[in-house]
Steps between C-alpha positions, in 0.01 A plus 500: 500500500338249272692175431708509175741268307845626440698335219861553391547544206166677516317441169706269289778246537671235285370152563830359623549794746400493866197708593483654856156485649385683813154597650477813715211657705384176661404480871763382746536120461204491264441162324467519126516279196704604195369366177677528162365409163577516131338382185702352209435584144240226468310655794585218751530623850803442739462584869687492823408613847687530826404585863688780673491691819611873497762631738427711808527804276248370246765436239530176307820461303532161326880527528480506877167331583447127479181358348298292748395144428176438310573677167673417175831544675638573849813641652710792381438504129516853352419358147257229626206690345648442153669158512204337686248602233301189397271448205123476575481255199667168567818408308563858371844655475568874502673600179544831326413509131522873412806636666410849379224526759540468879311268736274705718538400872201574731563537878224514760508532875208340674384520853564194729611142436166337430440227234263752331677832411431788733442861412735657239736744671736592216583413150771564241611378165848464356636419154755219467674573176727275275675754281727764643479837329730509207512133436420430132279206388578392154303224329727283288379321182831438307528181297328233705563670833179591707624693802495823694821688579518729809771759500606709809502875478822659359724432207641164605636258396349277779581145605257284293277209623247269328216403730297181460196376692362144511222284360238774534609628153411846384723808553517580870686840532474584868828343625696643200378858551556486877859388427538780240406746776833392664718584196491193271384477136261209521336313216183318616481221243190303397563143380160351447124565529547857386401663171641287216729291714411124548183456702616200693811371674600215275834599341730794543780614262799660665546709175209712609676576835825563313336772292401671831861470640638654182244769510625599851856461416465741200285753680676835539348552850632160625841487658710208373685277458238263639152491641318332794214254510228483761254210491230370739367136489492385131671832409785382719583186296464702177759747645731198588461379134581841363805538717623152401467547122498871411775759502498830687359388837696623802270429791195280552260507796232239552206527741385155584623377152591156375835374355307243301284591196141480610158503328595532128759374252798743460673530162810688382661443166542119500472458876179371664444482873195301603284615792535332845260219544183544713317235697139626564458206754744690736256802515320510843160653511370588843139538617507861400545397140837675490781295339852465642726448199841511666570129419356499148827544313747217443861524622728655233796303632337156414447296185371665173407821701875585512453624139286789637782637727611817342883513435546813707872421526525657150386835634756781529314685763454525871178350656283607794232251623220645705333211684171483700551203718128445526444510123239241421508544124817301470824428695669841438773435766588166347531662161728772632718257682531261200569792270772615737654154508503475125667841457769416753559150355589677170733751670251785488448764767267390790172681457346719769201314668268700722254286690190635676325268756122551494491645150289348228517504134387835384783717642399836348620856549445633862157533650312289250274288723594131505294281267446170694311326214369571158417344165787324324464517122681177430314296775160661439424515873597721798834408643672601826799724458629481863617762729412661829383869451742683732808301413408526130470875526842532664648273230360722226655813651847338547497318161422836327812647649712184420388504128590869459836461676586197286426682171679821610806295595517297178359748242657828611826362645421683824562297816194474725628730779804292585833691541828324395786493748817603326 
């Protein structure tokens, strides 16, 4: 029989779901190269390849067969063909702009292990989708709010979350819709560089974010009495500020966020929080031209920079800090620890801190390939984000579960699988 690729699910899966990959019909112990590729919406190509040897029966099951050295990954890595995808264009990150269309994954089995690809033995394609059937995507343009609401199938009400990304601006929807697939009503909120919102990150007004919180609290499909906040990077410190000053927040999860206000002035009523100082002299640029900015920010515990520390002790919510211990954007672990100390010093509940060694800055939903370096809008040059691909991939899978469990526990009142002893 001719070689063929067997996938499960066969034709289509959600991006954060595992995909089982097997090749059948090979010769006993035949050496092959498995190559995967996908193009993003701008046409940029991402590729990975791995060297394998079929079993005595001519079967190659990635769940049981280890990849041999010499490819994009090695060892027993059933999802390696996805998380090891790398851009052919330098400093390019895989993002999904239109969540209503899937990514198309191409798989090819090539003869041998040569530097040049051998004869094509089998090929297949598979759709990696972002929206589960029945999830509703609702553009929101109410008052000043520029956002997209994702609602799970069914009548609800559902636990509600506002989702914020970082300095990239615009309106990324992919994390929000993947979360909505799991039963949450999620508002992906733009806050600058989108439609009629401010073009630059100079000054943010918390009143804008308050409008979004009130929109969710009043929505008939959102289960009260409070909502959750999820923020990555700059979105993280905005979530800390929202939790500290606004009513109706029950749970706040930060992915490599800061507890100091960063990058722009923050205003709310008569309160002004200045941004944490930056010293460009502490930026290190290697021979590759990639900047390491981890030491660029000042310490928010010293001198005038103390004014940028967000008063998170005012928050009436629970906190979860997701920390990549190899984050080179800034010192996420330091921020999490200092935030925890500040909360406990004011008699507040100790936050959950989950640390991942070997994980970098962009901890995305599962199976997004790690971005080691890309352009930073504020620094105007490529910067390193940190991370080691395999450890980073494992962190993304675990963090995704931790985030959902945290919101389920605090927004639905359901314990996360723990039984009480009477």
